[in-house]
N, C-alpha and C positions, 0 to 999 in steps of 0.2 A: 716737689717742695719738701724741705726738711720738716720733720715733726717738731712742733714747738714745745720746748721744755723750759719752763721758767726756772731760773736758778734758785736754789734754796738759800742763797746769801742775801736776797732781797726780802726785807721784812715789811709787810704792808698792813695798814690798819684802815679803819673807816675814814680817817682824815685824808687818805690817799685816793679815795674813790674819784674816778674821772681822770687821774693822772695817767700818762702814757709810759710804757716801758720801751726804751730805745736800746737797740743792740748795735754796738760799734765794732766793726771788723777792722783790725789793724794788721798790716803785713810788715814784717821786718826782715832785713837782709843783714847778715853779719859778715864782716871781713876780718878774719883772724890770722895773725901771723905768729908763728912759733920759731924760736931760735933753738937749734938742736946741736948739742955737743956730740960730734961724730968724727970718724976717720975720713969719710968721703961722702959724696952725694947719696950713694946707694945705702950706706950705713945710716945716714941721717933720715932718709925716707923710711927705712925699715924701723928705726926707733920711733919715728913719728907715728907710723901705722900701728906699731905694737902698743904704744902708750896713749893713744887717743881713742875716742869713741865717736859715735854719730851725734850725740848731744853736744850742745855748745860747751866746749871745754876750755876753761881759763885757768885751771889748776896747773901747777908746775910739778915736775919731778926732778931728780938730780941731774938728768941729762936733757930734759925738754922744759923750756920756760916760755910761757905766753908773754910776748913782748908788746902786743898791740891788739886791741879790739875796737872796731868802729861799728856803730849802729846806724844804719840807714833805714828810716821808717816813713811810712805814709799811711794815711787813713784812706781805706778803700771805699767804705760806704757807711752811712748812718741811716738806719731805717727803724720805723716803729714796728715792734713785733707783738706788743701786748698792751693791755689797759687794765688798771685796777678797778674792779667792780664789786658790788655787794650782791651776794647770792643768798636767797632765802631758802632755808632747808624745809623739809616736810613738817618739822615740828615748830616752824615759825621762827627759829633762831637764824640770825643773819651772820654770814661769814664773809670776810673780805678775801677775794681771790684775784689772781692774775689770769686774764682771759686773752687768748690769741686774737689778734685783729685780722 
């Protein structure tokens, strides 16, 4: 099982005690088409490989222009991964934290 790491982007306070933290996993597949100005298929393929990278690339250059991008997505799962609780420190001060369920 993966180690639980609450995100720093969730800000919790005492009014959130008892609330659950849900983690939603989403999977996306992109279909990308490029139109390449070239002399032939080999030249087009070479230009595409030279001017593209592994990341989703939708930028255009003088010879390669992104002409279509479609997004197919689905939600894989939603599960509870944590809960907001109040923790009492040794000095008696209370702190609101996210605890792994």
